[in-house]
C-alpha positions, 0 to 999 in steps of 0.5 A, spaced: 675 207 520 675 213 525 682 215 529 680 217 535 684 222 539 685 222 547 681 226 549 675 223 546 677 216 549 677 221 556 671 222 555 669 215 554 672 213 559 669 219 563 661 217 561 660 222 557 654 222 553 658 225 547 662 220 546 657 214 547 652 218 542 658 218 537 660 211 537 652 209 536 652 214 530 658 210 528 657 203 530 660 201 523 666 204 524 672 201 526 676 205 530 683 206 531 688 210 537 694 213 535 699 210 540 701 217 542 693 218 545 693 211 548 699 212 551 697 218 554 690 215 557 695 210 560 699 215 563 693 218 566 690 212 569 697 210 571 698 216 575 692 216 579 693 213 586 688 207 585 689 207 577 687 200 573 691 200 567 689 193 565 682 195 566 682 201 562 685 196 556 680 191 557 675 198 556 678 200 550 679 193 547 674 195 542 678 199 538 686 197 535 692 201 537 696 204 531 704 205 532 706 211 529 713 211 526 719 216 522 714 216 516 709 219 521 713 224 525 715 227 518 708 227 516 706 230 523 712 236 521 709 237 515 703 238 517 705 243 522 709 246 516 702 246 512 699 250 518 703 256 517 702 263 521 695 263 520 694 257 524 694 254 531 701 252 534 700 244 534 703 240 540 707 234 537 702 229 540 697 233 536 701 233 530 702 226 530 695 225 531 693 229 525 698 225 521 695 218 523 689 221 520 692 223 513 696 216 513 690 213 514 686 217 510 682 218 515 678 223 520 681 225 526 675 224 532 676 230 537 675 236 541 682 239 542 680 247 540 687 246 536 686 240 532 678 242 530 680 250 528 678 252 522 686 252 519 687 246 521 681 243 518 683 246 512 689 241 511 686 235 515 679 231 516 677 233 522 670 231 526 668 234 532 664 229 536 661 234 541 657 236 537 653 230 539 651 232 545 655 239 548 654 237 555 661 235 559 667 236 558 674 234 560 678 241 564 683 239 569 687 232 569 690 233 576 684 232 580 682 225 582 675 225 582 670 219 580 668 217 573 664 212 569 667 207 565 663 205 560 664 200 555 662 199 547 659 192 546 655 190 541 651 196 539 650 197 547 653 202 551 655 199 559 657 203 565 661 201 571 663 205 577 670 207 576 675 212 580 680 215 576 684 222 575 680 226 570 675 232 572 668 232 568 665 239 568 658 241 566 
């Protein structure tokens, strides 16, 4: 099982090679999207002038949404406390995603610099997927540019054009 952060889902929807390569290299795994990460992706799509929330939900149907609750929130606070002053400041979202990984005993797959920070990795199992291909990175969610919505179906990587609002840079 792998817990996917919002940046992974955004890169996947943008057709970023590193996300595709990671999925293919781990195709036998179960993939989980923490509800806050899934919501971030859907809200971003809904904010786009021509957003297609149903299309994004269909494109991500291969994963399972994991609901967070009071126990997850408490665990997120405990993780932040364990970080202490030597680690990065984790946002509520980052700490919740880390807590889902700990709750499930599964690594969190991310490219977020606070989650992939050495001090975070000391206390939470984190895998950085962009190690598979270090080419494109999501840098700004305010610009509306085209992206490729990709589908990971039965081990095949399929892409179709779609408009979104995430800027991908090389």
